[in-house]
N, C-alpha and C positions, 0 to 999 in steps of 0.2 A: 504494500500500500504506500502511495506517495502523496502528492498534493491533491487536496480537494478544495473546490471553490466554496468560500464562505460568504462572499459578496461578489458582485460583478468585477471580474479582473483582479480579485484578491484571493489567493489560494494559500491554504495552510497545510503543512505536513506535520502531523503529530508524531514525532519520531519516537519509537518505542523505548530506546535506551534513555533512561532518566525522564521519559515522558516530556521531552522538550518540543516546543513549537518553533517551526521555521515558517516564515511568511514570504510569499512571492507576490509582488505587485506588478501588474502588466500595464504598460502604457503604449502610446502610439510610436514612440521613437526609442524606447528603452524599457528596462525592467529594474525593479529594486528587490534585492534579497535581504531580508531581515534575519540576521544571525546565521552562523556557519557550522554549528555542532562542535564535536569534541576531539576527534582524531582524524588523521589523514584518510583512513578508510571510510569513515562516516562522511567526510567532506567530499571524497571522490564519488561516493554514492549520491550525495546531494547534488553535485555538479551534473551528473547524468540525469537526475530527475528534473533539474531546472531546464536542461537543454532538450528534454523530451517535451517541454511545454512551450519554450520560446527560444529563438535564436537572436533576440534583440540584445544590444549592448547592455551590460549588467553593472549596476551600482550596488555595493554592499553596505549595510548598516549593522553595526554591533550595538545591541541595546545596553550592554554593560560588559565588564571585564572578566566575568566568571567563565571558566574554561569551557563549559558546556554550551556557551553561546558564541565563542570567538576563537577557539583553538583550531578551527578549520579554515582560518583566514588564508593560510598559505596556498590553498588550492584556488584562491580567487585573487592572487597577488597581482594579476594583470588588470584588475578592476580598481576603480576608486573605492576606498573603504572609509566610511564615515563613522565617527564615534564622539562621545563627549571627551573633553580634554583630560578628565580624570581617568577615563578608560585608556586613553592614549598613553598617559604617564605610566599606568600600571603595566601595560603590555610592552612598554619600552624597557622594563627591567631586564636583568640578565635572564635570557631564555632558559638556560639550563637550570638555574635556580628555581624559576617559576614552574617548569614542567616537573621537576623532582618534588616540589612541594605538593603539587596536585597529585602526582603519582603515589606519594606516601599515604594520602587520604583515600584515593579512589582507585588505585591501581588494580585491586582485586575484584572490582565490580564487573560483572558480566557485560560484555559489549564494549568495554573501555580498553581492551588491549591495543597497544600502539600509542599510549600516552607519552611514552618516553621518546617516540619518534616525531613528536610535534615540533615544528619550527614556529615558535611564537612570532606572529606577524602583526606589528602594530598598525593602526589605521593610518591612512595617508592624508586624511582630512579631519579636522577637529571642529566640534561644535561647543560653544560656551553656553548660550541660552537657546538659540533657535537657528534653523536653516531650512530652506525649501529646495527640494530637488525637482527639476522639471523633466518629466519623461514623455513629453509630447502633449497629449490631450488631458493630462491630469497632473496636479501638484501633490507632492509627497512632503509633508511637514515633519521636521525633526525638532523635538522640544525637550529641554531639560527642566523639570518641574521642581527641582530641589533635592535635597538628600532624602534617601528612602531605603530601598533594598541594598543600594551600594552608593559610593560617592558619585558615580557617573551615569545614572540611569537616563536613557533616552526613550521618549515615547514617540511613536511614529503614527501619524494620522493621514488617511487618504479618504476623501469623500466622508462617509459617516462611519468608517471603520477606525477603531483605536487599537493599535498594537502596543501593548503595555509593557512588554518584557516582564521581568520578575517583580515589578511594582505590584502586579496582581498575580496570585497563584491559585490554581484550582487543582483539587485532587490530593493536595498535601498542604500542611501548614506553611506559611511564609518562612523563609530561611533568614536568619539574622547573623550569619557568619561575620560580615563586615558592614552590617546594616546600621541604620540610625532610627531606632524605634520611636524616638520622641519627635522626630521630624517627618517620619513616614506618613502619618495621618494627613499632614498638610499637603504633601505631594499628591496623595490620593484625592484630596479635596480639589486640587487644581486639575487633576486628571478628570474628575467628574464634570468639570466645566466643559470638557471636550467631548463628553459622551452624550449621544442622543439616543435614538432608537436602534442604532446599528450595533453590530457585534463588537465585542471587546476580546482581543486575542491575548491571553495571559502567557507568561513565559513557559509555563508547564500546564498540562491538563487540557480539559475541554474548553472550547470557545464559550464565553459567558456574555453577560449583558450588564447594563448600568446598575440594575438592582443588586447583582452579585458584588459589584465594586462598592456600592454603598454599604453592604453588610460587612465587607472586609475593612473598609475605612472605620466603621463603628467599632469593630473588634480591636483594631489597632489603636484607636483613640482610647478605648478602655484600658488597654495595655499601657499606653502612655501615662495616663494619670495614676495607674496603679504603681508604676515605677517611680514616678515623681513623689507620690504619697509615701511610699516605703522608704525612699532615700531621705526625705525630709524628716521622717520619724526615726532615722538611724537604724533601720532594720537591715539585717544582712541579706545578701543576694539570694540565698536559698529560701529564706522566709518569704521574700517578696515574690519569688518564682512560684511558691506554693499558693500564695494569695492570687496571683495572676491566673493560675489554673482553675481556681474556684470560679473566676469570672469569665474565663475562656477555656472551658474543659477540652475542646477539640484541639487546642494548641499543642498539647503533649509536653511531658515533663522536660525532655532534653531541649526542645525549642524554647520553652519558657525560661529555663536557666540561661540559655544563650542570649535570649532577648533582654533579660534583666541585666545580665553582665554588660551587654553593649549599651543599654540605657544608662547604667552607672558610669560608663566611660564617657558618654555624651555629657552627663551632668558634671563630670570632673573637668570638662573643657579639653580633653584629649580627643584625637580623631580615631 
């Protein structure tokens, strides 16, 4: 199974390894590919799937710097690759160090063989706040809405479709590895201003809608004030995580602990 049309000229591939979404936007003079998967093998498979749909010139967008969304960039090195400046900075780090760090955590995951063969390829073009790509008969807008899932999340919009990256997650709790849980609700509030009646493509899982995003923003806002409340009371991280679970049971214990840890980092003024 490869790309399926979720709106006219907007196709999504829900890739089974890590349940990652890749989006292909078709235009009159070009196409935009949003995210490039995790390994050389996956990226080669993606390139074949893209070319089965279109032979138009391709522009690539990375929604953020996490490996499952951008480690396939090398297969598209002949294209313009756009990302937020924080993503560009992260991917410009020492490639060997970055790949080994990812391999240590994910190397035994089925379907991720080849992580050590990745040539980390930074974007060629950077976005600070916004940029528009012209692919002929439609405009593709890239926007950074603030800190959220990562320092450099980009949201892609075309017509009434919102491609949210990991600012929105379906099928699993949001990940807080290098997130900003106290800022994330504000980023989703800004994202909601872009949502109408059209589909919202999350970074992982099934395509959702505005109502789903509203629920996730509410959950993250509850987490935000729980962290602030606990920090102000001098509670330790584990106690605040337990309280967060009573208010958001579906978050899961490990995710709650990671979220509170990151929230305490935010409140300390560190990045």
